[in-house]
C-alpha positions in Angstrom: 141.4 113.0 91.1 140.9 110.8 94.1 138.4 108.0 94.2 136.1 109.8 96.6 135.8 112.8 94.4 135.2 110.6 91.3 132.5 108.8 93.1 130.7 112.0 94.2 130.8 113.3 90.6 129.7 109.9 89.2 126.7 109.9 91.5 125.9 113.6 90.6 126.4 114.6 94.2 128.9 117.3 93.2 130.2 118.8 89.9 126.9 118.9 87.9 124.4 121.6 87.1 121.1 121.2 88.8 118.4 119.4 86.9 115.9 122.0 85.5 113.7 119.9 83.2 112.1 116.4 83.2 114.2 115.4 80.2 117.4 116.3 82.2 116.1 114.2 85.1 115.6 111.2 82.7 119.2 111.6 81.4 120.4 111.7 85.1 118.6 108.4 85.8 120.1 106.8 82.7 123.5 107.9 84.0 123.2 106.6 87.5 120.8 103.6 87.2 119.6 104.0 90.8 118.8 107.1 92.8 117.3 107.7 96.2 113.9 109.2 95.8 114.6 111.7 98.5 117.9 113.2 99.7 121.4 111.8 99.8 122.9 110.3 102.9 126.5 110.0 103.9 126.2 106.3 104.6 124.9 105.2 101.2 126.9 105.7 98.0 123.8 106.3 95.9 122.7 109.2 93.7 119.7 111.2 95.0 116.9 113.0 93.1 116.7 115.8 95.7 120.4 116.5 95.5 120.5 116.4 91.7 117.5 118.8 91.4 118.6 121.0 94.3 115.0 121.9 95.1 112.4 119.7 96.9 109.4 120.8 94.8 111.3 120.4 91.5 112.6 117.0 92.6 109.1 115.8 93.4 107.7 117.2 90.1 110.5 115.4 88.1 109.9 112.2 90.0 106.2 112.2 89.3 106.9 113.0 85.6 109.4 110.0 85.3 106.9 107.7 87.1 104.2 108.8 84.7 106.3 108.3 81.6 107.6 104.9 82.8 111.2 106.1 82.8 111.6 105.0 86.4 110.0 102.6 88.9 110.0 103.2 92.6 110.9 100.4 95.1 112.4 99.9 98.5 114.2 96.7 97.3 117.6 98.4 97.4 119.3 99.5 100.6 116.0 99.5 102.5 115.3 102.9 101.1 112.8 104.2 98.5 114.9 104.2 95.4 114.1 105.2 91.8 115.2 102.5 89.4 115.9 103.5 85.8 113.7 101.7 83.3 116.5 99.7 81.7 117.5 98.2 85.0 114.0 97.1 86.0 113.8 93.7 84.2 117.1 92.6 85.9 116.0 93.8 89.3 112.6 92.2 88.9 114.0 88.9 87.7 116.3 88.7 90.7 113.8 89.7 93.3 111.0 87.4 92.1 113.1 84.3 92.6 114.0 85.3 96.2 110.5 86.3 97.4 109.0 84.6 100.4 106.6 81.8 99.4 103.7 83.6 101.0 103.2 87.2 102.0 102.1 88.1 105.5 98.3 88.2 106.0 98.0 92.0 106.0 100.2 92.2 102.9 98.0 89.7 101.1 94.8 91.5 102.1 96.3 94.8 100.9 97.4 93.2 97.6 93.9 91.8 97.0 92.4 95.3 97.6 94.8 96.9 95.2 94.3 94.2 92.6 90.5 94.4 92.9 90.3 98.2 92.8 93.1 98.7 90.2 94.9 101.0 92.7 94.7 102.1 96.3 96.3 104.8 98.5 97.9 104.1 101.8 94.9 105.7 103.5 92.5 103.4 101.7 94.6 100.3 102.7 94.6 101.6 106.3 90.9 101.8 106.4 90.5 98.5 104.7 92.7 96.8 107.3 90.9 98.6 110.1 94.1 100.3 111.5 93.3 104.0 110.9 94.6 106.1 113.7 97.3 103.8 114.9 100.9 104.9 115.5 103.0 105.1 112.3 104.4 103.0 110.8 101.2 101.1 111.2 100.2 97.7 109.8 99.2 99.3 106.5 102.6 100.9 106.1 104.3 97.6 106.9 102.2 95.6 104.5 102.7 98.1 101.6 106.5 98.1 102.3 106.6 94.3 102.2 104.7 94.3 98.9 106.9 97.0 97.4 110.1 95.2 98.4 108.9 92.1 96.6 107.9 94.2 93.5 104.4 93.0 93.8 103.2 96.6 93.8 104.7 100.0 93.1 103.7 103.5 93.7 102.5 105.6 90.7 102.7 109.3 90.1 100.5 111.8 91.9 99.8 115.5 91.7 102.0 118.1 93.4 100.0 120.8 95.2 100.9 124.3 94.0 101.1 125.6 97.6 102.1 124.0 100.8 104.1 120.9 101.3 104.9 119.5 97.9 105.0 115.8 98.8 101.5 115.9 100.4 99.4 115.1 97.3 95.7 115.7 98.0 94.6 112.4 96.5 97.5 110.4 97.9 100.0 108.1 96.2 98.4 105.4 94.1 99.8 101.9 94.6 99.3 99.6 91.6 99.9 95.9 90.9 103.5 95.8 89.5 102.9 93.1 86.9 99.9 95.0 85.5 101.5 98.5 85.5 104.8 97.2 84.0 103.8 94.2 81.9 106.4 94.9 79.2 109.2 95.0 81.8 108.0 91.9 83.5 107.9 90.1 80.1 111.5 91.3 79.4 112.6 89.9 82.8 111.5 86.4 82.0 114.3 85.8 79.5 117.1 87.1 81.8 119.5 84.6 83.4 120.3 85.4 87.1 124.0 85.6 86.6 123.6 88.0 83.7 121.2 90.2 85.8 123.7 90.3 88.7 126.6 91.3 86.5 124.5 93.9 84.7 123.4 95.5 87.9 126.9 95.6 89.5 128.5 96.9 86.3 125.9 99.7 85.9 126.1 100.6 89.6 129.9 100.8 89.6 130.0 102.8 86.4 128.4 105.6 88.3 129.7 105.0 91.8 133.3 104.2 90.6 134.1 102.1 93.7 132.5 100.3 96.5 133.5 97.9 99.3 132.2 94.3 99.0 130.4 94.8 102.4 128.5 97.9 101.2 127.6 96.4 97.8 126.4 93.2 99.5 124.3 95.1 102.1 122.7 97.4 99.5 121.7 94.6 97.1 121.1 91.8 99.6 117.5 91.3 98.5 118.6 90.7 94.9 121.7 88.4 95.1 123.9 86.5 97.4 127.5 87.2 98.2 128.6 84.2 96.2 126.7 85.6 93.2 128.2 89.0 93.7 131.8 87.6 93.8 131.2 85.5 90.7 129.9 88.6 88.8 132.8 90.7 89.9 135.2 88.0 88.8 133.6 87.9 85.4 133.7 91.7 85.1 137.4 91.6 86.2 138.1 89.1 83.4 136.3 91.4 81.0 138.6 94.2 82.2 135.7 96.3 83.3 136.3 96.1 87.1 139.4 95.8 89.3 139.5 94.6 92.9 141.8 94.7 95.8 141.6 93.9 99.5 139.4 97.0 100.2 137.1 97.6 97.3 135.8 96.9 93.7 136.6 99.7 91.2 135.2 100.4 87.8 138.0 100.7 85.2 
């Protein structure tokens, strides 16, 4: 079997039965580690919940169930896309992102964070009204502020209801944003004892186990908000020494 086919199978893009139950979705996430919240794209070697479920409504229902159970966390810290991160990966991701955050958030992001922290949660619409930007062209300042906070793992988006009729992703009450360190206190605590080099190696190994292979350039671009190229290469060298990964002039490959 060629590498491309092995990658598609490892990322559940081909060769698997469609997910039919939340428990199957949880097992899918444990298998892949990271998955796009929405659909797959040819430019990103990442699993995708929509593709694995094969149905938009079912995919959204599974995602909400996994967010509610804490089996996944949603963030845009990977590949500049909304990605579901399996629970076991979160401490390493959090540990790496926290050290690379900007010293200070933008004014709008800080105001939005204070609202969310004060209220316990807030929807994008509530943040939009609070910032006084309702009616502006999207993405508006509220979208940008929330995106900034979510990239820094200062907030995350919790589960919401799925309407029985109509567009399944248009929840009537909106998506609740929460303070990350409050919503996931146990995972944040676990992150405090992780060394950066161990976190980088764990993330790369987990990703490659599912993706099978990746070019250095693509790996670097997807995880650029978590680790540097020098850290990536050091981790791959360690994994190569452990006989878990091989590398050549074109790509890294899981053995």
